[in-house]
KEKE-3310 file (N, C-alpha, C; in steps of 0.2 Angstrom, whole numbers, plus 5000, padded with zeros to 4 digits):
npx = (5003:5010:5020:5012:5007:5019:5022:5011:5011:5024:5021:5012:5019:5029:5020:5016:5026:5027:5017:5017:5028:5024:5014:5013:5024:5021:5024:5037:5048:5065:5066:5061:5051:5032:5030:5022:5017:5016:5006:4996:4983:4969:4961:4967:4975:4967:4963:4974:4977:4967:4971:4985:4981:4971:4982:4991:4983:4980:4993:4997:4986:4992:5006:5000:4994:5005:5012:5005:5003:5017:5018:5012:5017:5021:5033:5051:5057:5069:5083:5092:5084:5083:5093:5098:5096:5107:5117:5119:5130:5143:5154:5164:5164:5168:5176:5181:5190:5201:5210:5219:5228:5240:5237:5244:5257:5257:5267:5271:5262:5271:5281:5294:5307:5319:5334:5349:5360:5377:5383:5375:5367:5349:5344:5337:5320:5319:5309:5296:5288:5279:5263:5250:5237:5236:5232:5239:5247:5256:5267)
npy = (4993:5005:5007:5010:5021:5026:5031:5035:5049:5052:5054:5064:5075:5076:5082:5092:5100:5101:5109:5120:5127:5128:5139:5157:5171:5182:5194:5197:5196:5197:5202:5193:5181:5183:5190:5188:5171:5155:5150:5162:5165:5170:5161:5149:5152:5154:5139:5133:5138:5131:5120:5118:5121:5109:5100:5103:5101:5088:5083:5088:5080:5066:5067:5068:5055:5046:5050:5046:5031:5030:5031:5021:5010:4994:4990:4989:5004:5005:5004:4994:4986:4977:4967:4953:4941:4934:4938:4949:4959:4951:4957:4956:4966:4979:4990:4983:4975:4983:4987:4995:5009:5009:5017:5033:5033:5020:5005:4998:4983:4972:4972:4979:4988:5005:5001:5004:5017:5020:5030:5037:5043:5042:5032:5035:5026:5010:5006:4998:4982:4980:4979:4970:4971:4984:5001:5016:5028:5037:5042)
npz = (4998:5006:4995:4984:4985:4987:4974:4966:4973:4971:4955:4956:4960:4950:4940:4947:4947:4934:4928:4935:4930:4917:4919:4915:4921:4931:4940:4933:4938:4940:4928:4917:4907:4907:4892:4876:4873:4871:4880:4884:4884:4892:4898:4899:4907:4919:4920:4921:4935:4942:4939:4947:4959:4962:4960:4972:4982:4981:4984:4996:5003:4999:5005:5019:5021:5018:5030:5040:5036:5039:5054:5059:5057:5056:5057:5063:5072:5075:5070:5078:5084:5074:5072:5077:5092:5094:5090:5096:5108:5106:5107:5098:5089:5078:5084:5094:5088:5085:5094:5107:5111:5126:5140:5146:5157:5158:5157:5141:5135:5130:5139:5135:5138:5140:5136:5149:5147:5147:5151:5161:5155:5151:5139:5122:5122:5114:5100:5101:5097:5081:5085:5079:5083:5087:5084:5071:5077:5071:5076)
capx = (5000:5014:5023:5009:5004:5023:5022:5006:5014:5029:5018:5008:5023:5030:5014:5015:5032:5028:5011:5021:5032:5021:5012:5017:5026:5016:5027:5041:5055:5071:5066:5061:5046:5028:5031:5018:5020:5009:4998:4996:4976:4969:4957:4970:4979:4963:4963:4982:4978:4964:4975:4989:4977:4971:4989:4993:4978:4982:5001:4995:4983:4996:5007:4997:4993:5012:5016:5000:5007:5024:5018:5007:5019:5022:5041:5052:5057:5074:5090:5096:5079:5082:5097:5096:5101:5112:5125:5121:5135:5148:5159:5168:5163:5176:5180:5183:5196:5208:5214:5220:5235:5240:5236:5250:5261:5259:5273:5270:5261:5276:5285:5300:5311:5323:5340:5352:5366:5383:5385:5372:5360:5344:5345:5331:5317:5317:5303:5290:5287:5272:5257:5247:5229:5238:5230:5244:5248:5259:5273)
capy = (5001:5011:5008:5011:5029:5035:5030:5041:5053:5055:5056:5069:5080:5079:5083:5101:5105:5103:5114:5128:5129:5132:5143:5164:5174:5189:5198:5201:5196:5196:5205:5186:5178:5189:5189:5183:5164:5149:5148:5167:5167:5169:5155:5145:5155:5151:5133:5130:5141:5126:5112:5118:5121:5103:5094:5105:5099:5079:5084:5089:5074:5060:5068:5067:5049:5044:5052:5041:5026:5029:5033:5015:5005:4989:4986:4989:5009:5004:4999:4989:4980:4973:4962:4946:4942:4929:4943:4958:4958:4945:4957:4954:4970:4982:4992:4978:4971:4988:4986:5004:5011:5008:5024:5037:5030:5012:5003:4994:4979:4966:4971:4981:4993:5007:5001:5011:5020:5017:5037:5039:5048:5038:5033:5035:5019:5004:5005:4992:4978:4982:4976:4969:4977:4990:5008:5016:5034:5042:5044)
capz = (5001:5006:4989:4979:4988:4984:4967:4966:4978:4965:4948:4957:4962:4944:4935:4949:4946:4926:4928:4939:4927:4911:4919:4913:4925:4928:4943:4931:4942:4936:4920:4912:4906:4904:4886:4874:4873:4868:4885:4886:4886:4901:4899:4900:4913:4925:4919:4924:4941:4944:4938:4952:4967:4963:4961:4978:4987:4981:4985:5004:5006:4999:5011:5026:5019:5019:5035:5043:5036:5041:5060:5063:5052:5062:5056:5071:5070:5076:5067:5082:5085:5068:5074:5078:5097:5095:5087:5102:5114:5109:5110:5093:5085:5073:5089:5098:5085:5083:5101:5107:5114:5132:5143:5148:5162:5159:5152:5135:5136:5128:5143:5134:5143:5138:5140:5153:5142:5152:5154:5164:5154:5148:5131:5118:5120:5108:5097:5103:5089:5079:5086:5073:5084:5087:5079:5073:5080:5066:5080)
cpx = (5005:5019:5018:5007:5011:5022:5017:5009:5019:5027:5014:5014:5027:5026:5013:5020:5031:5021:5014:5025:5032:5017:5018:5016:5022:5018:5033:5048:5059:5071:5064:5054:5039:5026:5025:5022:5014:5003:4997:4988:4975:4965:4963:4974:4975:4963:4970:4982:4973:4967:4979:4986:4976:4976:4991:4988:4980:4989:5000:4992:4987:5001:5005:4996:5000:5014:5012:5002:5012:5022:5016:5010:5019:5027:5043:5057:5066:5079:5092:5092:5079:5089:5096:5102:5105:5119:5125:5126:5138:5152:5166:5167:5170:5179:5182:5190:5202:5211:5214:5228:5234:5240:5242:5251:5259:5264:5269:5267:5265:5281:5292:5302:5315:5329:5345:5359:5373:5387:5381:5365:5355:5344:5336:5327:5318:5311:5302:5290:5280:5267:5251:5237:5229:5235:5234:5242:5251:5264:5280)
cpy = (5007:5012:5010:5019:5033:5036:5037:5046:5058:5058:5064:5077:5081:5084:5092:5103:5107:5109:5119:5131:5132:5138:5150:5166:5181:5194:5199:5201:5194:5200:5198:5185:5185:5190:5187:5175:5161:5149:5154:5170:5166:5165:5149:5147:5150:5143:5128:5132:5134:5118:5113:5118:5113:5097:5096:5100:5092:5080:5083:5083:5067:5062:5066:5059:5045:5045:5046:5035:5024:5028:5025:5012:5000:4985:4992:4999:5011:5001:4994:4984:4974:4967:4957:4944:4937:4933:4948:4955:4953:4948:4960:4962:4974:4985:4988:4976:4978:4988:4996:5003:5012:5016:5026:5034:5023:5010:4999:4986:4972:4968:4976:4988:4995:5001:5006:5011:5020:5024:5041:5043:5042:5039:5032:5025:5015:5004:4997:4990:4980:4977:4975:4972:4982:4997:5012:5024:5039:5046:5041)
cpz = (4998:4997:4984:4979:4985:4977:4964:4969:4972:4958:4950:4959:4955:4939:4939:4947:4937:4928:4931:4936:4919:4913:4920:4921:4925:4935:4939:4936:4939:4930:4916:4914:4906:4895:4883:4871:4870:4874:4889:4886:4891:4902:4902:4906:4920:4923:4923:4933:4945:4944:4945:4957:4968:4964:4969:4982:4986:4983:4994:5008:5006:5004:5018:5025:5021:5026:5041:5043:5038:5050:5062:5058:5057:5061:5062:5068:5071:5074:5073:5086:5080:5068:5080:5085:5098:5093:5092:5106:5113:5109:5101:5087:5082:5078:5092:5094:5084:5088:5103:5111:5122:5134:5145:5156:5163:5154:5147:5137:5137:5132:5140:5137:5140:5141:5142:5148:5148:5154:5158:5163:5149:5142:5129:5119:5115:5105:5098:5095:5090:5082:5081:5075:5084:5084:5079:5074:5076:5072:5077)
residu = (MET:GLN:THR:VAL:LEU:ILE:VAL:ILE:HIS:LEU:MET:ILE:VAL:LEU:ALA:LEU:VAL:GLY:VAL:VAL:LEU:ILE:GLN:ARG:SER:GLU:GLY:GLY:GLY:LEU:GLY:ILE:GLY:GLY:GLY:SER:GLY:PHE:MET:SER:ALA:ARG:GLY:THR:ALA:ASN:ALA:LEU:THR:ARG:THR:THR:ALA:ILE:LEU:ALA:THR:LEU:PHE:PHE:ILE:THR:SER:LEU:ALA:LEU:GLY:ILE:LEU:ALA:ARG:TYR:ASP:SER:ARG:PRO:THR:ASP:ILE:LEU:ASN:ARG:ILE:PRO:ALA:SER:GLN:GLN:GLY:SER:GLY:ASN:GLY:ILE:LEU:ASP:SER:LEU:GLY:GLY:ALA:ALA:PRO:ALA:GLY:GLN:ALA:PRO:ALA:ASN:GLY:ALA:ALA:ALA:PRO:ALA:ALA:GLY:ASN:GLY:ALA:ALA:ALA:PRO:ALA:ALA:PRO:ALA:PRO:ALA:ASP:PRO:LYS:ALA:VAL:PRO:THR:GLY:GLN)
# end
């Protein structure tokens, strides 16, 4: 039902756009239109005005009907309701597979420590082996 109503709604929209574009410009805005064209007779203008009003009313009615159908539709409104219960909370999501860096102040997880230099100055830490689950930090 909703698909049929959407198709009718789109046909009304296209017809409404076409009828509005055919009408003669009377305001003279931007200096375009208003000249004599094939749709310049007064009777034609009244027919186009009536057609526009009818199409606008139909557009309004189909918009309301689509809104009401969407409101009372029995399908779930939340995407999380569509996930089967067997997949929820497994902890194997994409964010869990990325891993993470150790917080500041904690030793690296692989136990690598900086070797002490013989002159008493601390040598720079040796780079830790690459963890395939770690997120690159660009350092």
